[in-house]
C-alpha positions, -999 to +999 in steps of 0.1 A: -002+001+002+011+034+005+033+043+032+022+066+059+034+077+090+023+072+124+039+104+143+060+089+171+068+057+156+097+050+128+075+039+103+045+053+113+011+048+091+033+055+059+014+031+042+031+013+015+031+029-008+022+012-029+027+002-034+062+012-034+087+004-059+118-008-075+147+008-095+158+025-120+163+007-151+203+007-149+205-006-114+178-029-123+195-043-154+225-040-135+212-062-102+183-085-115+182-092-154+212-102-161+217-127-133+179-141-146+188-153-172+172-147-210+152-112-206+151-096-244+129-066-259+104-076-282+115-067-322+153-074-308+156-109-306+157-137-340+149-169-322+119-187-333+099-179-296+069-174-311+065-208-323+078-223-292+047-236-273+055-228-234+036-241-206+027-211-189+028-175-197+030-150-170+015-113-185+038-094-159+070-088-141+058-073-108+061-095-076+027-117-081+042-129-117+078-133-104+065-153-076+045-176-097+070-181-127+089-194-094+063-216-084+062-227-113+096-237-116+091-267-088+068-283-113+095-281-141+076-259-164+087-242-190+074-205-184+075-175-206+073-138-184+058-108-203+069-074-185+053-041-201+080-022-187+118-019-196+121-033-161+110-061-136+093-048-106+058-034-111+043-009-091+079-015-072+108+003-084+144+009-072+166+040-079+188+063-071+188+101-061+211+118-041+238+092-041+212+069-020+191+039-034+156+050-031+123+031-041+098+053-063+068+028-051+067+002-027+094-003-002+087-017+034+082-054+045+076-067+082+073-102+105+040-100+103+033-103+068+045-142+066+050-144+028+075-117+020+093-122+053+097-159+044+111-146+009+135-129+024+150-154+045+147-177+017+170-154-003+192-136+027+178-105+020+200-078+040+171-049+061+179-018+072+160+001+096+137+032+089+150+064+108+131+074+137+120+113+131+135+136+152+098+159+155+060+156+138+048+186+119+007+182+124-022+207+116-032+233+142-064+248+128-045+278+118-011+261+102+010+234+111+033+228+141+059+209+152+051+178+178+077+155+201+069+123+189+062+110+218+035+131+221+020+132+185+024+093+179+003+084+214-022+109+203-028+096+168-035+065+179-057+076+200-079+091+171-074+068+150-087+036+170-122+042+176-125+042+137-116+004+138-142-006+166-156-039+158-127-051+141-122-080+162-160-091+154-157-087+119-123-096+108-115-117+133-093-138+108-082-116+089-060-133+061-100-148+055-115-117+046-145-131+045-146-157+079-177-130+093-188-120+060-227-117+075-208-093+099-195-075+069-224-067+045-230-029+067-194-024+074-184-032+040-207+000+026-191+029+048-162+053+033-129+061+056-150+093+057-184+081+066-164+060+093-149+094+108-182+119+102-204+086+126-172+096+152-177+136+155-143+147+163-135+181+168-126+199+138-089+199+151-088+160+164-103+154+125-080+171+106-053+155+119-064+115+110-083+130+078-052+135+054-040+097+064-072+088+050-076+105+020-039+096+011-047+058+019-077+064-005-060+079-036-070+119-030-103+117-010-117+098+021-148+089+004-136+067-018-116+043+003-133+016+020-137+014+058-127-024+054-099-018+035-081+000+062-095-018+092-079-051+079-049-039+077-054-029+112-068-065+123-036-081+102-014-058+122-026-070+155-057-053+161-038-021+178-028+012+173+013+005+180+012-026+155-001-009+131+022+019+137+049-008+138+047-015+099+069-001+075+099-002+100+121-022+077+132-023+040+160-042+017+189-029+021+199-028-015+164-025-025+134-038-035+145-048-065+170-073-049+141-094-038+127-092-073+158-104-086+161-132-069+127-144-078+131-144-114+166-159-111+153-188-094+123-193-116+146-196-148+119-183-166+126-165-201+114-127-197+108-103-224+104-069-217+091-040-233+061-060-242+031-051-236+001-073-245-030-065-262-051-096-260-059-130-245-072-157-257-085-189-243-093-211-271-103-244-248-069-259-255-046-234-253-041-198-247-030-176-274-012-136-261-009-114-283+019-083-277+005-051-292+038-053-315+018-082-329+041-109-314+015-143-304+026-167-282+012-198-271+010-216-236-013-244-222-022-217-194-016-185-187-016-161-153-027-125-157-003-113-131-011-070-140-029-046-115-071-040-121-066-012-130-048-026-161-074-052-167-096-029-190-066-023-212-067-059-219-090-077-244-098-110-233-113-137-255-136-143-245-148-121-224-142-121-185-172-121-162-191-085-160-172-083-125-137-081-139-147-054-161-169-031-136-136-035-112-112-026-132-131+007-146-141+018-111-107+009-098-089-007-069-055+007-074-054+043-057-060+064-084-038+092-071-008+077-063+025+102-066+050+099-044+081+128-040+116+126-030+132+154-019+163+162-010+165+197+015+184+218+038+178+242+058+185+226+096+150+210+089+163+179+103+147+144+099+107+156+105+077+139+097+044+155+089+005+143+088-019+172+070-054+170+068-072+163+041-077+191+007-036+195+015-009+190-012+007+169+005-006+144+027+022+127+042+058+134+045+085+105+059+118+113+069+147+091+055+181+098+064+207+125+070+232+131+044+273+136+049+266+173+038+242+180+061+212+180+037+181+160+046+163+131+021+126+127+026+101+114+010+061+127+007+026+111-005+011+142-027-028+143-030-028+169-053-028+162-092-023+206-100+008+203-084+040+196-102+059+166-084+090+176-108+095+211-099+116+224-069+096+256-066+061+238-066+073+211-038+094+237-017+061+260-017+042+234-005+069+223+021+073+257+040+036+261+050+051+227+071+082+238+085+094+278+072+130+271+072+135+243+041+154+251+013+142+222-015+176+214-031+161+189-058+131+162-063+124+132-082+085+116-083+067+088-097+032+094-105+013+055-104-016+072-116-009+084-149+013+053-155+006+032-184+012+001-171+002+007-133-031+033-139-030+035-102-009+030-068-011+008-038-042-015-033-072+004-016-104-014-023-141+012-025-168+007+001-189-023-017-165-041-036-152-069-009-186-082-006-194-073-040-173-087-062-140-097-046-145-131-045-157-135-084-125-115-095-100-138-074-108-169-093-095-180-121-115-185-159-109-211-180-073-216-186-064-181-167-054-174-131-048-141-119-029-127-095-022-092-085-018-077-045-054-056-056-068-091-050-046-104-021-068-123+010-046-109+029-015-077+029-034-064+001-017-033-016+020-044-002+046-063-016+032-097+004-002-094-011+013-098-041+034-125-032+008-146-017-017-142-046+014-155-070+013-186-050-021-187-052-029-182-088+005-209-095-020-237-073-051-226-096-030-235-125-019-266-114-058-279-106-070-268-138-080-300-161-045-308-184-020-288-165+013-286-183+001-305-212+007-292-243-019-286-270-019-272-304-037-236-308 
């Protein structure tokens, strides 16, 4: 998900940015692709791969797709991975900025997340802890002021806890969100804003939490479902301490190291720059056609792209209406803009949470640099702000910390990115008890994998890995599994 920040904790509520990300093309090429087996861009190979009949084609090289490909290796299958981008990682993307390894998308892992934690241990991925905030900037009603993290953190926890009253009953087993579906029906209709309205907070108290809820929701707290955030709360132990403790660790060399390990272990053939135009299930095989017109054939396929992207692919025969409806409505947060900032002005390692409607919802400190400047990242809910403009970003941040001097910025807008069309998963009201179970299910010879449809940590890397494993299991259970057939 996106990475929000709970004041007074290392990771605070800075939710998974999606999210959250892997890196620059150069870094990915060096760190991952050359070590992972064949990787080619469409139109550059001279092989007869189009005539090869694969056991499985995986569409998408994010964590869901790479995990599915790795799972198929254990079955001795021949797998082709088609990736639209010129890199692996999907909505994770490891890059570099100010001489540091950064994440443009999802970044964090936690021991409470069993799937990703297992992979971290399997591949011996070294981790680094997030830094602690030195001060926390919060709304005052007439502007913003700094607070001691030891004061702001507990107060934020007190304000958030009532939002999730009843979650122990309607999410008693949060990795199985439908366990008490009878209790979920009415709760799932509530948006985060509607739930906040029920609590009748003072204007000041509401301003402390509303920006977090809006940022999570993709720009408006009216968009996000209460059950989305309540499930993360439940997965975190039904407590503000567990919730605030998320996002405390990240891979030292970036998420690309884990993605590259999965790819290398899969032994799959990878083709980059290969966006898919259509997927045809003939009943006896699957034919995948790229936008460049190349066709690849397999016995089965795993569609491992974000839900928001499903609507850009033609499926033959068509999928059940729930797939198109959810893709049009979106699960991935539509406004998902992450800005990295190098700043001076003796601002220190400050974090910030703002009220809904402020251009930047959250600021998270990252590192003090050797020259005395500070590296931080922020999430922006304002589509009119030029997130690549030093002057515009500085003007907004000076409302939080007047002395800040922004030296440089780099940013990613996931909502407008062609192959994501949104950031971290944030279901809308009614989607969990409406179409969610349907869009988790395989269709014919196709299975679907994305963190957007995970049963547990949806929106996190953990959810993507869970979904990839489940998709591989679904394919293995299909009639005629791994039997090569003519198209």
